[in-house]
C-alpha positions in Angstrom: 33.8 -25.8 47.9 31.5 -23.9 50.2 27.9 -23.0 49.9 27.5 -19.2 49.6 23.9 -18.6 50.6 24.2 -14.8 50.0 25.4 -15.2 46.4 22.7 -17.8 45.7 19.9 -15.6 47.0 21.3 -12.6 45.0 21.2 -14.7 41.8 17.6 -15.9 42.6 16.6 -12.2 43.1 18.1 -11.3 39.7 16.3 -14.2 38.0 13.0 -13.2 39.8 13.4 -9.6 38.5 14.1 -10.9 35.0 11.0 -13.1 35.0 8.9 -10.3 36.4 10.1 -7.9 33.7 9.3 -10.5 31.0 5.8 -10.9 32.5 5.2 -7.1 32.5 6.5 -6.9 28.9 4.2 -9.7 27.7 1.2 -8.1 29.4 1.9 -4.8 27.8 2.4 -6.4 24.4 -0.9 -8.4 24.6 -2.7 -5.2 25.7 -1.3 -3.4 22.6 -2.5 -6.3 20.4 -6.0 -5.9 21.8 -5.8 -2.1 21.2 -4.8 -2.7 17.6 -7.7 -4.9 17.0 -10.2 -2.5 18.6 -8.9 0.6 16.8 -8.7 -1.3 13.6 -12.3 -2.3 13.9 -13.3 1.3 14.6 -11.4 2.5 11.5 -12.8 -0.3 9.3 -14.6 2.1 7.0 -11.9 4.7 7.0 -10.7 5.6 3.5 -7.0 5.7 4.4 -6.2 3.5 7.3 -6.0 -0.3 7.7 -4.9 -2.6 10.5 -1.3 -2.9 9.3 -0.8 0.9 9.4 -2.7 1.1 12.7 -0.4 -1.5 14.3 2.6 0.3 12.9 1.5 3.7 14.3 0.7 2.2 17.7 4.1 0.5 17.7 5.9 3.7 17.0 4.0 5.6 19.6 4.6 2.9 22.2 8.3 2.8 21.3 8.5 6.6 21.8 6.9 6.4 25.2 9.3 3.6 26.3 12.2 5.6 25.0 11.2 8.5 27.2 10.6 6.4 30.2 14.0 4.6 29.9 15.8 7.8 29.4 16.7 7.2 25.8 18.2 3.7 26.4 15.5 1.4 25.0 12.3 1.4 22.9 11.3 -2.2 22.8 9.4 -4.6 25.0 10.8 -7.7 23.4 14.1 -8.4 21.7 13.8 -9.3 18.0 14.7 -12.8 17.2 14.9 -14.5 13.8 13.6 -17.7 15.4 10.5 -15.8 16.8 9.7 -14.6 13.3 10.5 -17.6 11.1 9.6 -20.4 13.6 6.5 -19.0 15.3 5.0 -16.0 13.5 5.5 -16.7 9.8 4.1 -20.3 9.6 0.5 -19.5 10.5 0.4 -16.5 8.1 1.7 -18.5 5.1 -0.3 -21.7 5.9 -3.5 -19.7 6.1 -2.7 -18.1 2.8 -2.6 -21.5 1.1 -5.5 -22.9 3.2 -7.9 -20.0 2.3 -6.9 -19.5 -1.3 -9.6 -20.0 -4.0 -7.8 -22.9 -5.7 -9.6 -22.8 -9.0 -8.7 -19.1 -9.5 -5.2 -19.7 -8.2 -4.4 -22.6 -10.6 -6.3 -21.0 -13.5 -3.8 -18.1 -13.3 -0.9 -20.3 -12.1 1.4 -19.6 -15.1 1.0 -15.8 -14.7 1.4 -16.0 -10.9 4.6 -18.0 -11.3 5.8 -15.7 -14.0 5.3 -12.7 -11.6 6.2 -14.5 -8.4 9.3 -16.4 -9.5 10.7 -14.9 -12.7 9.6 -11.4 -11.7 11.3 -11.7 -8.3 14.5 -12.9 -10.0 14.4 -9.8 -12.3 13.8 -7.6 -9.3 16.6 -9.3 -7.4 19.1 -8.7 -10.2 18.0 -5.0 -10.7 18.2 -4.2 -7.0 21.5 -6.1 -6.5 23.2 -4.4 -9.5 21.8 -1.0 -8.6 23.1 -1.4 -5.0 26.5 -2.4 -6.2 26.8 0.5 -8.6 25.3 3.2 -6.3 26.1 2.2 -2.8 29.7 0.9 -3.2 31.1 4.4 -4.0 29.6 5.7 -0.7 32.2 3.8 1.4 29.7 1.8 3.5 32.1 -1.2 3.8 29.9 -4.0 2.5 31.0 -7.2 0.8 29.6 -8.6 -2.4 27.4 -11.1 -0.5 25.8 -8.2 1.4 24.8 -6.4 -1.9 23.3 -9.6 -3.2 21.5 -10.1 0.1 20.1 -6.6 -0.3 18.6 -7.7 -3.6 16.8 -10.6 -1.9 15.8 -8.5 1.1 14.1 -5.7 -1.0 12.7 -8.1 -3.6 10.3 -9.4 -0.9 7.0 -7.6 -1.1 4.2 -7.1 1.4 0.8 -6.9 -0.4 -1.3 -7.0 2.8 -2.6 -3.4 2.4 -3.7 -3.9 -1.2 -5.4 -7.3 -0.4 -7.4 -5.6 2.3 -8.9 -3.2 -0.3 -9.4 -5.6 -3.2 -12.6 -7.6 -3.3 -12.1 -11.3 -4.1 -15.6 -11.5 -5.7 -15.5 -8.3 -7.7 -12.0 -8.6 -9.1 -11.2 -12.4 -8.9 -8.4 -12.2 -11.6 -6.6 -9.2 -9.9 -7.0 -10.6 -6.4 -5.7 -14.0 -7.5 -2.7 -12.4 -9.2 -1.8 -10.1 -6.3 -2.4 -12.7 -3.6 -0.6 -15.5 -5.4 2.3 -13.4 -6.6 2.8 -12.1 -3.0 3.1 -15.6 -1.5 5.4 -16.9 -4.3 7.4 -13.7 -4.1 8.1 -14.1 -0.4 9.1 -17.8 -0.9 11.3 -16.9 -3.8 13.0 -14.1 -1.9 13.8 -16.4 1.0 15.1 -19.1 -1.3 17.3 -16.5 -3.1 18.5 -15.2 0.3 19.4 -18.8 1.5 21.0 -19.6 -1.9 23.3 -16.5 -1.6 24.3 -17.5 2.0 25.4 -21.0 0.8 28.0 -19.9 -1.8 31.4 -18.3 -1.7 30.8 -15.1 -3.6 34.3 -13.6 -3.3 35.1 -15.0 -6.8 32.0 -15.0 -9.0 32.2 -16.7 -12.3 29.9 -18.6 -14.7 30.1 -21.8 -12.7 29.1 -20.1 -9.5 26.3 -18.3 -11.2 25.0 -21.6 -12.7 25.3 -23.4 -9.3 23.3 -20.5 -7.7 20.5 -20.9 -10.3 20.5 -24.6 -9.9 20.4 -24.4 -6.2 17.4 -22.0 -6.5 15.4 -24.4 -8.6 16.4 -27.4 -6.4 15.1 -25.6 -3.3 11.9 -24.4 -5.1 10.9 -27.8 -6.5 11.9 -30.0 -3.4 10.1 -27.6 -1.0 6.9 -27.7 -3.1 7.0 -31.5 -3.2 7.6 -31.8 0.5 4.5 -29.6 1.1 2.3 -31.6 -1.2 3.5 -34.9 0.4 2.8 -33.6 3.9 -0.7 -32.4 2.9 -1.5 -35.8 1.3 -0.2 -37.6 4.4 -2.4 -35.7 6.7 -5.4 -36.4 4.4 -4.7 -40.1 4.3 -4.2 -40.4 8.1 -7.4 -38.5 8.9 -9.4 -40.3 6.2 -8.3 -43.8 7.4 -8.5 -43.2 11.2 -11.4 -40.7 11.1 -10.8 -39.1 14.5 -14.1 -37.3 14.3 -16.2 -40.3 15.3 -14.8 -39.9 18.8 -13.4 -36.4 19.1 -13.4 -33.3 16.9 -10.6 -31.9 19.1 -8.2 -34.6 17.9 -9.1 -33.8 14.3 -8.3 -30.1 14.7 -5.1 -30.9 16.7 -3.7 -33.4 14.2 -4.4 -30.9 11.3 -2.6 -28.1 13.1 0.4 -30.2 14.2 0.9 -31.9 10.8 0.8 -28.5 9.1 3.4 -27.1 11.5 5.5 -30.3 11.2 5.7 -29.7 7.4 7.2 -26.3 8.0 9.7 -27.6 10.6 10.8 -30.5 8.4 11.5 -28.1 5.6 13.6 -26.0 8.0 15.4 -29.2 9.1 16.3 -30.1 5.5 17.4 -26.5 4.8 14.6 -26.0 2.2 12.1 -23.2 1.7 9.7 -23.6 4.6 7.4 -20.9 3.2 6.8 -22.8 0.0 6.4 -26.1 1.8 3.7 -24.8 4.3 1.9 -22.8 1.5 1.4 -25.9 -0.7 0.7 -28.0 2.4 -2.2 -25.6 3.1 -3.5 -25.9 -0.4 -3.5 -29.7 -0.3 -5.0 -29.8 3.1 -7.9 -27.5 2.1 -8.5 -29.7 -1.0 -8.4 -33.1 0.7 -7.9 -33.1 4.5 -10.5 -30.4 5.2 -13.3 -32.5 3.5 -12.3 -35.6 5.6 -13.2 -34.0 8.9 -16.6 -33.4 10.5 -18.5 -30.2 9.8 -17.7 -28.8 13.3 -14.0 -29.3 12.7 -14.2 -27.6 9.3 -15.7 -24.5 10.8 -13.3 -24.6 13.7 -10.1 -25.1 11.6 -11.1 -22.4 9.1 -11.6 -19.8 11.8 -8.6 -21.0 13.9 -6.1 -20.7 11.1 -7.5 -17.3 10.0 -7.3 -16.0 13.6 -3.7 -17.2 14.2 -2.6 -15.6 10.9 -4.4 -12.3 11.8 -2.8 -12.1 15.3 0.6 -12.9 13.9 0.4 -10.2 11.3 -0.6 -7.6 13.8 2.2 -8.8 16.2 4.8 -8.3 13.4 3.7 -4.8 12.4 3.5 -3.7 16.1 7.0 -4.9 16.7 8.4 -3.3 13.5 6.9 0.0 14.7 8.6 -0.3 18.1 11.9 -1.4 16.7 12.0 1.6 14.4 13.1 3.8 17.4 15.8 1.4 18.6 18.4 4.0 19.8 21.3 1.5 19.5 21.2 1.3 15.7 20.5 5.0 15.1 23.5 6.0 17.3 25.8 4.6 14.6 24.3 6.8 11.8 23.8 9.9 13.9 27.1 11.3 12.8 26.2 10.9 9.1 22.4 11.4 8.7 22.8 12.5 5.1 24.3 9.1 4.2 21.5 7.3 5.9 18.9 9.3 4.1 20.7 8.8 0.8 20.9 5.1 1.2 17.2 4.9 2.1 16.3 7.0 -0.9 18.5 4.8 -3.2 17.0 1.6 -1.9 13.4 3.0 -2.3 14.1 4.1 -5.8 15.6 0.6 -6.7 12.4 -1.0 -5.3 10.3 1.2 -7.6 12.4 0.5 -10.6 12.9 -3.2 -9.9 9.1 -3.7 -9.5 8.4 -1.9 -12.8 11.1 -3.8 -14.6 9.1 -7.0 -14.6 5.4 -6.1 -14.0 4.8 -4.3 -17.3 7.0 -6.5 -19.6 5.8 -9.8 -18.1 2.1 -8.5 -18.2 2.6 -7.9 -21.9 4.0 -11.5 -22.4 1.1 -12.9 -20.3 -1.5 -11.1 -22.4 0.0 -12.6 -25.6 -1.1 -16.1 -24.4 -4.6 -15.0 -23.4 -7.4 -15.1 -26.0 -10.4 -13.5 -24.2 -10.4 -9.9 -23.2 -11.4 -10.5 -19.6 -8.4 -12.8 -19.0 -6.0 -10.1 -20.1 -4.3 -7.7 -17.6 -5.1 -4.2 -18.8 -3.0 -1.2 -17.9 -5.0 -0.2 -14.8 -4.7 -3.6 -13.4 -0.9 -3.6 -14.2 -0.6 -0.3 -12.2 -2.5 -1.9 -9.3 -0.3 -5.0 -9.3 2.8 -2.8 -9.5 1.6 -0.6 -6.6 0.6 -3.7 -4.5 4.2 -4.8 -4.5 5.8 -1.6 -3.5 5.2 -2.1 0.2 8.0 -3.8 2.2 7.2 -5.5 5.5 8.0 -8.3 7.8 10.0 -10.6 5.5 12.3 -7.8 4.5 12.8 -6.8 8.1 13.5 -10.4 9.2 16.0 -11.1 6.4 17.8 -7.8 7.1 18.1 -8.7 10.8 19.4 -12.1 9.8 22.0 -10.6 7.5 23.2 -7.5 9.4 22.7 -8.3 13.1 23.4 -10.9 15.7 20.4 -11.5 18.0 19.0 -8.0 17.1 22.3 -6.2 17.9 25.1 -4.9 15.8 28.3 -2.9 16.4 29.4 -2.5 12.8 28.7 0.8 11.2 27.9 -0.5 7.7 25.4 -3.1 9.1 23.8 -0.4 11.3 23.3 1.8 8.2 21.6 -1.1 6.4 19.3 -1.9 9.3 18.2 1.7 9.8 17.7 2.1 6.0 15.6 -1.0 5.9 13.5 0.3 8.8 13.1 3.6 7.0 12.0 2.0 3.7 9.6 -0.4 5.5 8.0 2.5 7.4 7.8 4.9 4.5 6.5 2.3 2.0 3.9 0.9 4.5 2.6 4.2 5.8 2.8 6.5 2.7 2.1 3.9 0.0 -0.4 2.1 2.3 -2.3 5.3 3.0 -2.6 5.9 -0.7 -3.7 2.4 -1.6 -7.5 2.7 -0.9 -8.0 5.9 -2.9 -5.8 4.6 -5.7 -7.5 1.3 -6.1 -10.9 2.9 -5.9 -9.9 5.4 -8.6 -8.4 2.7 -10.9 -11.0 0.0 -10.2 -14.5 1.5 -9.3 -16.4 -0.9 -7.1 -19.2 -2.8 -8.6 -22.5 -2.7 -6.7 -24.1 -5.6 -8.4 -22.7 -8.4 -6.2 -24.8 -9.9 -3.4 -23.1 -9.8 0.0 -24.4 -13.2 1.0 -21.2 -14.6 2.5 -20.9 -11.9 5.1 -24.5 -12.2 6.2 -24.9 -16.0 6.3 -23.3 -18.4 8.9 -19.9 -19.7 7.8 -20.8 -23.3 6.9 -19.5 -25.2 4.0 -22.8 -24.8 2.2 -23.2 -21.1 2.8 -19.6 -20.5 1.7 -19.7 -22.5 -1.6 -23.3 -22.6 -2.9 -23.4 -18.9 -3.8 -20.2 -19.3 -5.9 -21.6 -22.3 -7.8 -22.0 -20.4 -11.1 -18.4 -19.2 -11.1 -16.6 -22.1 -9.5 -18.3 -25.4 -10.4 -20.3 -26.7 -13.4 -22.8 -28.8 -11.4 -23.8 -29.8 -7.9 -22.0 -33.1 -8.4 -18.8 -31.2 -9.0 -19.5 -29.2 -5.9 -20.4 -32.0 -3.5 -19.3 -35.1 -5.3 -21.3 -38.2 -6.0 -22.6 -38.8 -2.4 -26.0 -37.0 -3.0 -29.0 -39.3 -3.3 -31.3 -39.1 -6.4 -34.0 -37.4 -4.4 -31.5 -34.8 -3.1 -30.0 -34.3 -6.5 -33.4 -33.6 -8.1 -34.3 -31.2 -5.3 -30.9 -29.5 -5.6 -31.2 -29.2 -9.3 -34.7 -27.7 -8.9 -33.3 -25.1 -6.6 -30.2 -24.6 -8.7 -32.4 -23.7 -11.7 -33.6 -20.6 -9.9 -30.1 -19.6 -8.7 -28.3 -16.9 -10.7 -25.3 -18.2 -12.6 -23.7 -14.9 -13.8 -20.5 -16.3 -15.1 -21.4 -19.8 -16.5 -22.4 -18.6 -20.0 -19.4 -16.4 -20.4 -17.1 -19.2 -19.2 -18.8 -21.6 -21.7 -18.3 -19.2 -24.6 -14.8 -18.1 -23.8 -13.2 -21.3 -22.4 -12.6 -24.6 -24.1 -14.1 -27.6 -22.3 -10.9 -29.6 -22.4 -8.7 -27.4 -20.2 -5.9 -28.4 -17.9 -8.3 -28.1 -15.0 -10.7 -30.5 -16.8 -8.0 -33.2 -17.1 -6.8 -32.6 -13.6 -10.3 -33.0 -12.2 -10.7 -36.3 -14.1 -7.4 -37.6 -12.7 -8.3 -36.3 -9.2 -11.7 -38.0 -9.1 -10.3 -41.2 -10.5 -7.1 -41.7 -8.5 -6.5 -39.1 -5.9 -9.8 -38.6 -4.0 -10.5 -42.3 -3.6 -7.2 -42.6 -1.7 -6.9 -39.3 0.1 -10.5 -38.3 0.4 -11.9 -34.8 -0.4 -15.2 -33.4 -1.6 -17.5 -36.4 -2.6 -15.3 -38.9 -0.8 -15.9 -38.0 2.8 -16.1 -41.0 5.2 -19.6 -40.8 6.6 -20.3 -42.3 10.0 -23.9 -42.7 11.1 -24.8 -40.0 13.6 -21.7 -37.8 12.8 -22.1 -34.1 12.1 -21.1 -34.7 8.5 -23.8 -37.3 8.0 -26.4 -35.0 9.6 -25.3 -32.1 7.3 -25.8 -34.2 4.2 -29.2 -35.4 5.4 -30.3 -31.7 5.6 -28.6 -30.8 2.3 -31.8 -29.8 0.4 -32.9 -27.4 3.2 -29.5 -25.7 3.1 -29.9 -25.2 -0.7 -33.4 -23.8 -0.4 -32.2 -21.4 2.3 -29.3 -20.2 0.1 -31.7 -19.7 -2.9 -34.1 -17.6 -0.8 -31.3 -15.4 0.4 -30.1 -14.8 -3.1 -33.6 -13.8 -4.3 
C-alpha cells in the first residue's frame, strides 16, 4: 500500500470546504434568530403578529432567497434531523412548560386538562385516522394502514403557542390553565400514540391488537409520568442533602439542568414518552428542587430555562419556514398539484372536525361536575379552547418527517405528498389562524383593566413573584413561605398582609369546600414529602448564604410589595 499525498490533500480540502460551509450556515442561522427576536420585539404590540408567525415569515423569505441563489436546488441552511428536534430542541420547551406552570391552577383543573389532553386527543386521533382512511385511500396515494393511523397521531398534535401569547394568565386563569395544560398533555399523548402505532403489526387489526394498543398507550403514559416524578424528587433530595450553594451557585444551576435533561434521555433510552417525563420532572423540580437552592440560583434557573425554551421555539418555526420551500419534495407533487391541494384541504378539514368532536362534548361533561359558575367552561371559552388547538406546529412536522422521510429526504411519491401536505397545513394554520387569534380572543374575552401589573414592573425575585398572588394562591403567609418565619416577622408580615388586597379569597371561601383534594395533598406534602425532599418552608439555611439573607430582610420585601400594590 502506497501513500497517495495528492488524494489525501484532496480529501482534506473537501472536508475543509464542508466545515467552512457549516460555519457559514450556522452564522446565517444565528443571525436570523437575532433578527426574529428584534422584529418580534418591535411587533410586540401589533394586533395580528406574534413571534411564531414572524419566525415563520422570515424562514420562508430566507428559503426563497437561498432557492434563488442556489438556482432552484436548495432552500435550507441546515438539514432536518429528528434527533435535532427530539433530543436538543424539544426538551427545553417541554421542561420549561412544567417548570413555569402555576401548579395550583394546573392541578385544580387536572381532571379537565386530562380529559381534554388525553381522552380528547384519543377522540381526535380516531376521527382523523378514520377520516383519512375513508377519504384518502380512494385517491390512490399508496399508503399502508399504519401510515393512516400515523396521520391521526401527527395531526392530533396541537400547537397552542399563538393563543397562549395572547391570553393573560392573571385575567383568565381557568382558560389559560386549560389551554396550556391541554397543549402539553396533547403533545405527549400524540407522541405516545405515534410510538404505540409504530410498535405493532397493523396489517391484521383485530380486537386483541386494538386492546394491546390501548394497553401499551396507558403503560407508556403512566410509566413516563412516574419516571419524571422520580427524577424530580431525586434532584431535590441530592441538592437538599449536599446543598451545593454553600460553595458555588454554578454547581446548583448545572446539576438542575443536567438532571432535568437526564430524565428526558432516560425516558428515550427506555422507549417511554420523554415529553411526559420531562414535563412532570419540571413540575416536581419547581415544587421541591427550586426552593432548595439559593436565591441567586432561583432567579438564574428561572430565566435560563425560559430563555432556552424561547430560543428553541424560534429555531423550530424558522426552520419550518425554510423547509416549506424544499424543492426536492415539491418536485414529486408538481405533476399533480390538484391532488396535493385536495389532500391538504382534507387534512385541514379533519383537524377542524376532530377538534370539535371532543371540545364541546367533553366541556359539557366537565361542566356537569362543576358547582360554581366561575368554574364552568362557557361557550365563548369553549370556542377559544377549540381555536387554540387548530394550529399545527413543530411536533406535527417532526412526526411527519419521522414517518415519511429518511434523514429529511424521500423518493416515494406518496410520502412526498404527505410531507408537502403537512407543510401546507402547518403553514396555513399557523399563519391564517394565528393572525386571527388576537382579534378573536379580544372579541370573545374582552380584557379586564382592573388587574395591577406589578409582576412586570418589579424585579423577578421569589417575593415579588409570589406575594402579589397571595390572595389567589395561598391562604396565609405560612402557606406561602412555610414555618421558617420568626414570630416577629410573622406579626409584621400579617400587619402588611392586612392591607394587601385579597380579591379572590372571599369568593374561594364561599364557593370551595375547605376539605378539597388540594387540602389533603398539602397536609401529606407538609408531613411527609417536604421534610425529606425540601421545598418551600424546608429550605436548608446556611449562615451567610443568599437564602438566609433574603429571609432576614423578609419584612422589608413585604412592605415594598404592599406599597407597590397601593
